C-alpha positions as CSV (number, residue, x, y, z in Angstrom):
1,M,144.8,72.6,78.7
2,K,144.0,73.5,81.7
3,R,146.9,71.6,83.3
4,F,149.7,73.6,81.1
5,F,147.7,76.4,82.8
6,L,147.9,75.6,86.1
7,L,151.8,74.2,85.6
8,T,153.1,78.0,83.8
9,V,150.9,79.8,86.7
10,G,152.4,77.6,89.6
11,A,156.0,78.0,87.8
12,A,155.4,81.7,87.7
13,L,154.4,82.0,91.2
14,C,157.4,79.5,92.3
15,A,159.6,82.2,90.2
16,Q,158.5,85.0,92.2
17,L,158.6,83.7,95.4
18,A,162.1,82.3,94.6
19,I,162.6,86.4,93.7
20,A,161.4,87.6,97.1
21,N,163.4,85.3,98.8
22,E,166.5,86.7,97.7
23,P,168.1,89.3,99.9
24,A,168.5,93.2,99.0
25,T,172.7,92.7,98.3
26,P,174.0,89.0,97.1
27,L,175.6,87.4,99.9
28,K,179.5,87.1,99.3
29,G,182.3,84.7,100.7
30,C,181.3,81.9,103.7
31,A,178.0,83.8,104.2
32,A,177.2,82.9,100.5
33,K,178.2,79.5,101.2
34,V,175.8,78.2,103.7
35,A,172.9,79.8,101.9
36,N,173.3,77.9,98.9
37,I,174.4,74.8,101.0
38,Q,171.3,75.7,103.2
39,R,168.8,75.8,100.0
40,E,170.1,73.0,98.3
41,L,169.8,71.3,102.2
42,A,165.9,72.3,101.6
43,I,165.8,71.1,98.3
44,A,167.0,67.9,99.4
45,N,165.0,67.3,102.1
46,S,161.7,67.9,100.2
47,K,162.6,65.3,97.6
48,G,163.9,62.7,100.5
49,Q,167.2,62.4,99.6
50,T,168.6,60.7,102.8
51,R,172.0,60.6,101.6
52,K,172.1,63.9,100.1
53,V,171.0,65.8,102.8
54,R,173.8,63.7,105.3
55,G,176.5,64.9,103.0
56,L,175.2,68.8,102.7
57,E,174.9,68.9,106.6
58,D,178.4,67.6,106.9
59,A,179.2,70.3,104.4
60,L,176.9,72.9,106.2
61,R,178.9,71.9,109.0
62,A,182.2,72.6,107.8
63,A,181.0,75.4,106.3
64,E,179.9,77.4,109.7
65,K,183.9,77.3,110.2
66,C,184.1,78.7,107.1
67,D,186.8,82.2,107.1
68,D,186.0,84.8,104.4
69,S,189.9,85.6,104.1
70,V,191.4,82.2,103.7
71,L,188.2,81.1,101.4
72,L,189.2,84.4,98.9
73,A,192.9,83.2,99.4
74,D,192.3,79.6,98.2
75,R,190.1,81.1,95.7
76,E,192.8,83.7,94.5
77,K,195.2,80.8,94.1
78,K,192.7,78.6,92.2
79,V,192.7,81.5,89.6
80,R,196.0,81.9,89.7
81,S,196.6,78.3,88.7
82,A,193.8,78.5,86.2
83,T,196.1,81.5,84.7
84,D,199.2,79.4,84.1
85,K,197.2,76.6,82.8
86,V,196.2,78.8,80.1
87,S,199.3,80.0,79.7
88,E,200.8,76.9,79.4
89,R,198.1,75.5,76.6
90,E,198.7,78.6,74.5
91,A,202.2,77.8,74.8
92,E,201.4,74.4,73.8
93,L,198.8,75.7,71.1
94,K,201.8,77.5,69.3
95,E,204.4,75.2,69.1
96,E,201.5,72.6,67.2
97,E,201.3,75.4,65.3
98,R,204.4,75.4,64.3
99,E,204.6,71.8,63.9
100,G,201.8,71.9,61.2
101,K,199.8,68.9,62.2
102,S,196.0,69.6,61.8
103,K,195.0,66.9,63.9
104,D,197.7,68.5,67.1
105,I,196.3,71.6,66.7
106,A,192.9,71.3,66.9
107,K,193.5,69.3,69.8
108,A,195.7,72.1,71.9
109,R,192.6,74.6,70.6
110,R,190.3,72.4,72.4
111,K,192.7,72.0,75.7
112,L,193.2,76.3,75.6
113,A,189.1,76.6,75.1
114,E,188.8,74.1,78.3
115,A,191.7,76.0,80.4
116,Q,190.0,79.3,79.5
117,Q,186.9,77.9,80.5
118,E,188.5,77.3,84.3
119,L,189.8,80.3,84.2
120,T,186.5,81.9,83.8
121,A,184.5,79.4,86.3
122,A,188.0,80.7,89.0
123,K,187.4,84.7,88.3
124,A,183.3,84.1,88.9
125,E,184.1,82.1,91.7
126,L,186.2,84.8,93.0
127,L,183.5,87.7,92.9
128,R,181.1,85.1,94.8
């Protein structure tokens, strides 16, 4: 019971420290990208994950050359691509519904749902 209590208190303290270390205004664009890589790097270092550390160090060097306008353009391109894919999947679903095969309709619905999830993720990334 004491162990559970100590773990719970420890987790609460860690959560409070994490919240206290968050900037007052959320970072966006390249600054957010660099901060995220630095956070992951600290975690990998603390766990002794040397391969991951090397990869993250490479990613950090590349992210330091990041340009917000290029990053935004890339994210907008991903949203357009995901939007096109959703439209394509909707057309495929309509076609399958016309043909009436329930197995193919179910498959088309799954593909549409996946495309919609990708679009949602791309839009969320655009706001970061």
